[in-house]
N, C-alpha and C positions, 0 to 999 in steps of 0.2 A: 229072790225078792225083786220085783220089777220097780225100778226107780222112775221118777217123773221124766227123766231125760230119755227113757226108753219107751215112753208111751207112743203108740202107733195110731195116728189119725185114721179113721175109716176112709177107705178110698171108694171112688165111684165104681171102679171095676169090681172090687170084691163084694160090693153091696148091690150090684146090678142096678146102678143108678143112672139117671139121665141128667145131663148138665145143660143149664141154659144161663144166659147172661142177663142179669137184672139191670134196671136203670141205674145211671150213675156208675160208681165203681164198686159194685157189690157182685160177688160171684156166688151163685147158689149151686148146691149139688142136691137134687131131690132124691131122697132115699126110698127105694121101693120096698126093701125088707131089711130087718135088723139082723144083728149077729145071730147065727144059727138058723137063719131063714124065717125068723119070727116077724110078724107084722110089727111096725113101730108105733102104731096108734097108742097113745097114752090115755090115762084116765082124764076125764073132763070134769074138772072141779074137785073140791076137797072130798076126801074120804070121810064118811060118817063115822064118828067116834063117840064113845060114851064119856061124858064129862067126868074128870077125876079131880077131886078136891084135895090137892096136895101141891107142894112146891114142885116146880119144873126145874130139872137139873141140867145145867149146861156145862160142858167141858171145853176149855181152851188150852191147847198145848203149843209150846214154842220154846226155843232156846232163849237164853238171856240176850237182851239187846235187839230183839226182833219186833218190837212194837206192841207188846201185849197191853201195856198201860194205855197207849193211845187208842187201841182197838176197844178196850173196855170203856173208855170215855165216850166213844162213838155209840157203842151198844146201849149203855145206860142212858145216853141222851135221847134215844128213841122213846124211852119210857118216861122221861121228864125228871126234873129234880137234879141237884148236884150231888154226886156221891161224896160222902164225908166219912172220916173215921168214927168209930163208936164214941159218943160223947162221954166224958168223964172217965174214960178208960186209959189204957196204956198209950202214951203219945207216940210210941213206936209200933203200934198195931199196923198190920198190913191189910186189914179188912176195910172195905168201903161199903157204906150203906146208903141206899136211897129209898124212895117211897115203895118201889116194887122189887128192887134187886138188892141182893147181898153178894159181893164179890170177895172171895177169899183166895189168898195166895197159898199154894201147896208147899212153899218153903216152910210153912208152919208145921209141917209133918216131918221135918228133919228129926231123926232120932239121935244124930250126932251134931254137936255144935261145931263151930269153926275149929276149935282146938282139938276136939275129938276126931274130926276128919283128918287133921294134920297128923295126929298121933297114929292113926290107923292107915295113913297114906292113901286116902280115898278122896274123890272129888264130891261136890254136892250133887252131881249127876248120877252117882252110883246107887243102885238099889239098896245096898246095905246101909246107906245113910238115911233111908226113909222108913217111916213107921206106917207101912201099908195096912196093917191090921187095924190100927186106930183110924186111918183115913177111911177105909171101907165101912167101919162101924159107924163113924160119925156122918158120912154122907147118907147111909141108910137111915140113920136116926132123923136127919133133916127131912128126908123124903117121906118118912112116916109121921112128920109133924111134931117132932120132939126137939126141945132145946138141947144144945151140947155145950160142953166146956172145951173149947178148941184151944190147942196150944198156940204159942206165939214164938216165932223165930225172930230174934232181934237182929236186923241187918246192920245196925250200928255197932253193937257190941260183939256180935257173932255168937251170942249165948241164947239159950232157951229160956224165955220169960214165963211167969205164971200164966195160966190159961185165961181166956175171956169167954163170956157167955154169948152164944149166937142163937137167936131164935129163928124159927122157920120163916122165910120170906115167901113171896109169890114166885120169885125166880132166884135160884141159887146157882151162882157161877163159880166153878173151881178152875183157877188158872195157874199154870206153872209148867214144870218140866215133865211131870209124870201123870197127867190125868187119865190116860188110857193104858198105862203100863200094867196095872193090876186088873185082872179080869173081873174081880168082884166090883170094883169101882166102875169099870167100863160098862158093865151091865146095868148100872143104875142111871146112866146118862140118857136123856131124851134127845139131845142134839150135841154134836161134837165138831169142833173146828180146829184145824192145825195151820199155824203160820209157818210156811216153809220158805225161808230166805236163803238164797244161794250163798255159797262161801264168798264169792267175789263181792256181792252186795253187802253181806254181813260185815266183811272186813272194812269196806268203805264207811258203813254206818258207825262201826265201833271207833274208827279213827276220828270221825267227826265228833262223836259223843265224848269219848274218853280223853282225846287230846285237847279239844276245845273247851269242854266243860269240866273235866276232872284233872287236867294237867298231866296225864300219863304220857310216857314216851312211846314212840313208834315201836321200839324194840320190845317194851313190856307188853304192848297190845298184841304183837305177833306171838310172843311167848305164851300169853294167856289163851289165845285162840288155839294154838297147837297143843297146849296141855289138856284142853277140854275135848279136843276132837275125837280121840278114841272112845271115850265114854259117850259122847254125843252120838257117834255113829252106832254104838252098840245098844244104847238104852233109850235115846230120845227120838232120833230120826225114824226108827221102825214104827213108831206109834201112828204115823200119818196114814198107814193103811187102814186104821180103824175109824178115821174121821168121816163125818157126813159131808163136810166141805173142807177143801184145802185151798188156802190162798198162797200161791207160789210166786215168789218175787225173784226175777231174773234180770240180767243185763239186757239192754235193748238190742234188737236185731236191726234197728233202723240206721245205726251208725256203726260201720265196721271197726272192730278193735277199739271200742269206746273205753277209755281209761278212767274217766271221771265217775262213771256209774251214777250220774244224776238223772239220766233218762232211763226208765225202767219198763220192762215187759212183765206184766202181772197176769197170772192165770187163775181163774176161779174154777176149781175142779169140784163138780157136784155129783155125789153118789146118787144113783137111782134107787127107788124102792122104799124110802123112809116115808111112812104114812103121815108124818106130821108136817111135811112141807113139800111143795112142788118146785123143782129146779127152774130157774129163770132161763130165758132164751132170747136170742137175737133174731128178729124178723120171722123165722119160720122154724118151729120146733122140729128137731130131728134132722134138719138139713145141715150141710157143711157150708159155711159162709165166710168169705173174706171181704171186709168192708173198709174202704178208706172214705171217711165222711166228706161230704160236699164242702169245698172251701168257701162257698158263698154263705154257708150257714154256720160254719165253725171256724173261728180264727185259729190258725195253726202256723206257728213259726217252725223253722227247721228243728227237728227232722219230721214233723208232722205227727199224725196219729193213725194207727191201724188197729182194727178189731178183727177177731176171729171167733167163730163159734162152730161147734160140731160134736158129734158123739165120739167116744173113745173107750179104752179100757185102762184101768188103774189097779194094779195088784189083782189082776184077773177079774175085776168087777166092772160092770157097766157104769159109765159116767158120762156127763156132758161137760164140755169145757167152754168157758167164755174168756177170751183173752183181750187185753188192751195193751198196746205198745205205744209209748209216747206220753205226752201230757197236755193238759188244757192250758191255753193262754188266758182265756176268760171263763171263769168257773160258772158264771151264769148261763153260758152257752151249753152247759151240760144238758139242759132241758131238751135240746135237739137230739142228743144221744138217747136220753131217757125215753123219748117218744117212740123209739124203735125197739125198746126192750119190753118183753112181756113176762108175766108171772113173777113180777118183782116183789110182790107182797106189799106194795105201797097202798095207802088208803085213798090217795087222790093223785091226779096227774100233777107231777112236779114235786112230790114229797121227797124224792131222792135228792133233787137239786136243792131244795130248801134245807135239808139236813146237811148237805155238803157246804152250802154257803154259811150256815150257822156255825160250822166247825172249821171254817176256812183257815184258821190259824194253826190247826193241827198238822203235824208232819204227814206227808203223803196226800194232801188234799187236792193236788193238781194232777195226780196220776191214778193208776188202777188200784193202788193200795187203799186209798181213801174211799174210792168208789165201791170197791168190793166189800170193804169192812162195813160201809153204810148199808149195803144190800143185805149182808149177813145179819146185821142188827134188825132189819125188817123181817128177815126169815125167823129170827128168834122170837119176835113178836107173834108171827104166824104160828110157830110151834106152841107158844103159850096159849094162844086162843083156841087152837084145835084140841089141846089136852084139857084145858079148863072149861072150854065152851063159854068163855067170857070175852067180851069185846074190849080192846084197849083203844081208847080214843087217841087220835094222832096228836103229837105235841108240836106246836108251832115254834 
């Protein structure tokens, strides 16, 4: 299985490309032919689809502590309204409802509570701790427009609480550890995202969260990470091969041997061929581009910002990759970068910047995590519009 670290950028030599130097600090590689000698001309404009009157099903996979909650807030913000738990229900419900979206946590499909897992000596990541039959049955029911009685896993008590009723929304998001693990569930998804945070960054994030906010010791954090690692590698990490988009979070390459992990290199890996969305690109679709934005138009303190875009392969499938290394000093200047991005699914010029400014208090707002999460939120809107053939008005 090919990991993200083994992805090989397309080279000018292998693709029969001609190279030229653009203005400023942009390097273009013009691609004459794609992999296998095929022309790289892509479809122009949306593919015509027949409207489907049903909920659109979105899957989000990530390990614990990788930013799923922040990501969901960015996504639901694209559609307006503030996500809230079901009114009058279990105060420990994991479900969030808004006007167009319902977000459910797949921890609710644990078939073993905290004490049952301890008795059987399995982690919450293990397949035997999940009720995949019920998960598949209920996602299918929602897709068919039927209400369900969804179980609740209580993160406070560690027990399985009585179920809650969930009615079909316009957009149904399943987020958690195993949304792509079971083929039956995977086949029901219209769009899938995987948040892939490297071990070094994940460790830094967990120290910040668990020590500062939860009072955990450094030793307990290390022990928790190591205990989860075998099951994560076996059951969670392989799911990224099924995602339509992967947001990969890595240490910066702008600072040699960076220890703080505050500056991040973030890659948006976009699978080709999903009829429900078009991958975004930087400057020129299909080219390989390295860009250091102009200092007169973008305020950048050390170590600066660097972008990369180009074609690649990921688990033997064709993808395009957009990468941002570094962070913004002034978020309002993101409009300069946005002006060079195409096929973003934005409704108007500046919508990405507007969304980022609106959520400027969220973690990752100054780097590629916030930028790419926002863009994926716009892509989910595009997926909904193509399937339903209904327009969603932009939210200011």
